[in-house]
C-alpha positions as a Python dict, from the first residue, in 0.01 Angstrom:
ca = {
    (1, 'X'): (0, 0, 0),
    (2, 'X'): (-106, 324, 157),
    (3, 'X'): (-367, 583, 66),
    (4, 'X'): (-217, 925, -10),
    (5, 'X'): (-383, 1253, 91),
    (6, 'X'): (-529, 1279, -256),
    (7, 'X'): (-699, 942, -201),
    (8, 'X'): (-481, 744, -440),
    (9, 'X'): (-330, 410, -338),
    (10, 'X'): (51, 408, -352),
    (11, 'X'): (309, 134, -299),
    (12, 'X'): (541, 170, -2),
    (13, 'X'): (911, 107, -58),
    (14, 'X'): (1008, -243, 62),
    (15, 'X'): (1218, -112, 354),
    (16, 'X'): (937, 111, 478),
    (17, 'X'): (686, -173, 452),
    (18, 'X'): (917, -402, 657),
    (19, 'X'): (960, -130, 919),
    (20, 'X'): (585, -73, 943),
    (21, 'X'): (518, -448, 970),
    (22, 'X'): (779, -480, 1246),
    (23, 'X'): (631, -187, 1437),
    (24, 'X'): (279, -328, 1407),
    (25, 'X'): (398, -670, 1532),
    (26, 'X'): (562, -507, 1835),
    (27, 'X'): (249, -305, 1909),
    (28, 'X'): (30, -615, 1872),
    (29, 'X'): (245, -781, 2141),
    (30, 'X'): (181, -486, 2370),
    (31, 'X'): (526, -331, 2337),
    (32, 'X'): (579, 43, 2317),
    (33, 'X'): (717, 163, 1985),
    (34, 'X'): (888, 499, 1937),
    (35, 'X'): (1071, 653, 1646),
    (36, 'X'): (1358, 878, 1746),
    (37, 'X'): (1636, 1050, 1560),
    (38, 'X'): (1984, 906, 1600),
    (39, 'X'): (2091, 1264, 1677),
    (40, 'X'): (1875, 1247, 1991),
    (41, 'X'): (2077, 1275, 2310),
    (42, 'X'): (1995, 1075, 2620),
    (43, 'X'): (2104, 1066, 2982),
    (44, 'X'): (2349, 812, 3118),
    (45, 'X'): (2056, 628, 3278),
    (46, 'X'): (1878, 589, 2945),
    (47, 'X'): (2208, 498, 2778),
    (48, 'X'): (2260, 227, 3042),
    (49, 'X'): (1914, 83, 2979),
    (50, 'X'): (1978, 85, 2602),
    (51, 'X'): (2307, -102, 2644),
    (52, 'X'): (2179, -331, 2919),
    (53, 'X'): (2446, -221, 3165),
    (54, 'X'): (2461, -11, 3483),
    (55, 'X'): (2474, 368, 3479),
    (56, 'X'): (2816, 368, 3652),
    (57, 'X'): (2943, 143, 3370),
    (58, 'X'): (2823, 398, 3112),
    (59, 'X'): (3000, 673, 3307),
    (60, 'X'): (3319, 462, 3301),
    (61, 'X'): (3282, 414, 2923),
    (62, 'X'): (3252, 791, 2885),
    (63, 'X'): (3544, 869, 3117),
    (64, 'X'): (3773, 622, 2935),
    (65, 'X'): (3679, 771, 2598),
    (66, 'X'): (3502, 462, 2465),
    (67, 'X'): (3172, 650, 2442),
    (68, 'X'): (3153, 1014, 2331),
    (69, 'X'): (2940, 1255, 2529),
    (70, 'X'): (2833, 1618, 2548),
    (71, 'X'): (2795, 1805, 2873),
    (72, 'X'): (2466, 1985, 2940),
    (73, 'X'): (2564, 2178, 3248),
    (74, 'X'): (2683, 1910, 3487),
    (75, 'X'): (2490, 1633, 3309),
    (76, 'X'): (2639, 1397, 3051),
    (77, 'X'): (2442, 1341, 2731),
    (78, 'X'): (2510, 1061, 2482),
    (79, 'X'): (2387, 1053, 2122),
    (80, 'X'): (2178, 750, 2026),
    (81, 'X'): (2391, 712, 1712),
    (82, 'X'): (2701, 672, 1931),
    (83, 'X'): (2522, 420, 2154),
    (84, 'X'): (2406, 217, 1855),
    (85, 'X'): (2758, 217, 1706),
    (86, 'X'): (2911, 109, 2037),
    (87, 'X'): (2652, -170, 2076),
    (88, 'X'): (2713, -295, 1718),
    (89, 'X'): (3087, -296, 1786),
    (90, 'X'): (3044, -498, 2107),
    (91, 'X'): (2809, -747, 1939),
    (92, 'X'): (3048, -788, 1644),
    (93, 'X'): (3345, -844, 1877),
    (94, 'X'): (3150, -1101, 2083),
    (95, 'X'): (3039, -1284, 1769),
    (96, 'X'): (3397, -1295, 1637),
    (97, 'X'): (3521, -1424, 1973),
    (98, 'X'): (3256, -1697, 1984),
    (99, 'X'): (3335, -1794, 1623),
    (100, 'X'): (3702, -1822, 1719),
    (101, 'X'): (3622, -2043, 2020),
    (102, 'X'): (3392, -2262, 1811),
    (103, 'X'): (3666, -2299, 1549),
    (104, 'X'): (3919, -2405, 1811),
    (105, 'X'): (3672, -2655, 1958),
    (106, 'X'): (3611, -2794, 1608),
    (107, 'X'): (3985, -2830, 1546),
    (108, 'X'): (4028, -3001, 1885),
    (109, 'X'): (3763, -3256, 1789),
    (110, 'X'): (3520, -3152, 2058),
    (111, 'X'): (3231, -3177, 1811),
    (112, 'X'): (3314, -3536, 1717),
    (113, 'X'): (3108, -3830, 1838),
    (114, 'X'): (3043, -3792, 2209),
    (115, 'X'): (3209, -4036, 2442),
    (116, 'X'): (2973, -4281, 2609),
    (117, 'X'): (3219, -4337, 2891),
    (118, 'X'): (3163, -4128, 3203),
    (119, 'X'): (3448, -4053, 3440),
    (120, 'X'): (3398, -3934, 3796),
}
């Protein structure tokens, strides 16, 4: 619940309450929390940090057309919405690949009882 400007107590929508709780947990752990618009544009350095890759890799993603960009003079700018979509796509592809490998291992019997015999 939250107190409105008029002083009345109002219920927060469930999604907003979850977001606020998550933000408060992060802050309690000493992490910085910021709310930004997905329309926000960032530099290739910030994009690299967001994706957990190098700046030259982000430049390569832009040059190959995998990541859209806008030029601000001679500087590349990437929208956070595009970064988030790219990251979701990569995570989904990795998860599908790992599921496929796990399925093949299951079919091959690699999850059956482990062998107690060691071979050198």
